[in-house]
C-alpha positions as CSV (number, residue, x, y, z in Angstrom):
1,X,-11.6,26.3,24.1
2,X,-9.9,23.6,22.5
3,X,-6.4,24.7,23.1
4,X,-7.5,25.7,26.7
5,X,-8.7,22.2,27.1
6,X,-5.4,20.7,25.5
7,X,-3.2,22.7,28.0
8,X,-5.1,21.9,30.9
9,X,-4.6,18.4,29.9
10,X,-1.0,18.5,29.7
11,X,-0.8,20.3,32.9
12,X,-2.5,17.3,34.4
13,X,-0.3,15.0,32.6
14,X,2.6,16.7,34.3
15,X,0.7,16.4,37.6
16,X,0.0,12.8,37.2
17,X,3.5,12.0,36.5
18,X,4.7,14.0,39.6
19,X,2.1,11.8,41.7
20,X,4.0,8.7,40.1
21,X,6.9,9.5,41.8
22,X,4.9,10.7,45.1
23,X,3.4,7.4,45.2
24,X,6.3,5.7,44.8
25,X,7.9,7.4,47.9
26,X,4.9,7.4,49.6
27,X,2.6,4.2,49.2
28,X,-0.8,5.4,50.6
29,X,-4.2,6.1,49.4
30,X,-3.9,10.0,49.3
31,X,-1.0,9.7,46.8
32,X,-3.0,6.9,44.8
33,X,-5.9,9.1,44.6
34,X,-3.5,12.2,43.3
35,X,-2.2,9.9,40.7
36,X,-6.0,8.9,39.6
37,X,-6.9,12.5,39.5
38,X,-4.1,13.8,37.6
39,X,-4.3,11.1,34.8
40,X,-7.9,11.1,35.1
41,X,-8.0,15.0,34.8
42,X,-5.5,14.7,31.9
43,X,-7.7,12.4,29.8
44,X,-10.8,14.3,30.3
45,X,-9.4,17.2,29.2
46,X,-7.8,15.7,26.0
47,X,-11.1,14.2,25.1
48,X,-12.6,17.5,25.1
49,X,-9.9,19.0,23.0
50,X,-10.0,16.2,20.3
51,X,-13.9,17.3,19.6
52,X,-12.4,20.0,17.4
53,X,-8.7,19.3,17.3
54,X,-7.1,16.5,14.7
55,X,-6.1,13.5,16.9
56,X,-2.3,13.7,15.6
57,X,-2.0,17.6,16.7
58,X,-3.6,17.0,20.1
59,X,-1.7,13.8,21.1
60,X,1.5,15.4,20.2
61,X,0.9,18.4,22.0
62,X,-0.4,16.8,25.1
63,X,2.6,14.5,25.2
64,X,4.8,17.5,24.7
65,X,3.3,18.9,27.4
66,X,3.4,15.9,29.5
67,X,7.2,15.0,28.7
68,X,8.7,18.3,28.9
69,X,6.8,19.5,32.0
70,X,7.7,16.5,33.7
71,X,11.1,16.8,32.9
72,X,10.9,20.3,34.2
73,X,9.3,19.5,37.7
74,X,11.9,16.8,38.1
75,X,14.5,19.4,38.1
76,X,12.7,21.7,40.4
77,X,11.3,19.6,43.2
78,X,13.3,16.2,42.8
79,X,17.0,17.5,42.0
80,X,17.3,16.0,38.6
81,X,20.1,17.0,36.3
82,X,19.7,20.8,34.8
83,X,22.9,20.5,32.5
84,X,22.4,22.5,29.2
85,X,21.9,18.9,26.9
86,X,18.8,18.5,29.0
87,X,17.5,21.8,28.4
88,X,18.2,21.7,24.9
89,X,16.1,19.0,24.4
90,X,13.2,19.9,26.1
91,X,13.6,23.1,24.2
92,X,13.3,20.8,21.1
93,X,9.7,19.3,22.5
94,X,8.4,22.6,23.2
95,X,9.2,24.4,19.9
96,X,7.8,21.0,18.2
97,X,4.5,21.5,20.2
98,X,4.5,25.4,19.2
99,X,5.0,24.7,15.7
100,X,2.3,22.2,15.7
101,X,-0.1,24.8,17.1
102,X,1.1,27.5,14.4
103,X,0.4,25.2,11.3
104,X,-3.1,23.8,12.9
């Protein structure tokens, strides 16, 4: 169950990052509430995952999901660059997270 919590934490982290961009574009209360819900959900699920996963592993995978997912969401929704170098770096982050899962 801890790994499911960790994946949910990463997804909420991705949403929180996306909502930062939304708040910068639409300065309103709704955007701020979405931002709080995104990061709040992220921290809650990370906390639940860390009840049984080592801190270093949980944190590394959480940040990896958030960073790579945020970059991918930026490419999809905000027209950020999609060149092969950027995709290769995102792949390295994802491969590192998978590697940590395999050895944990």
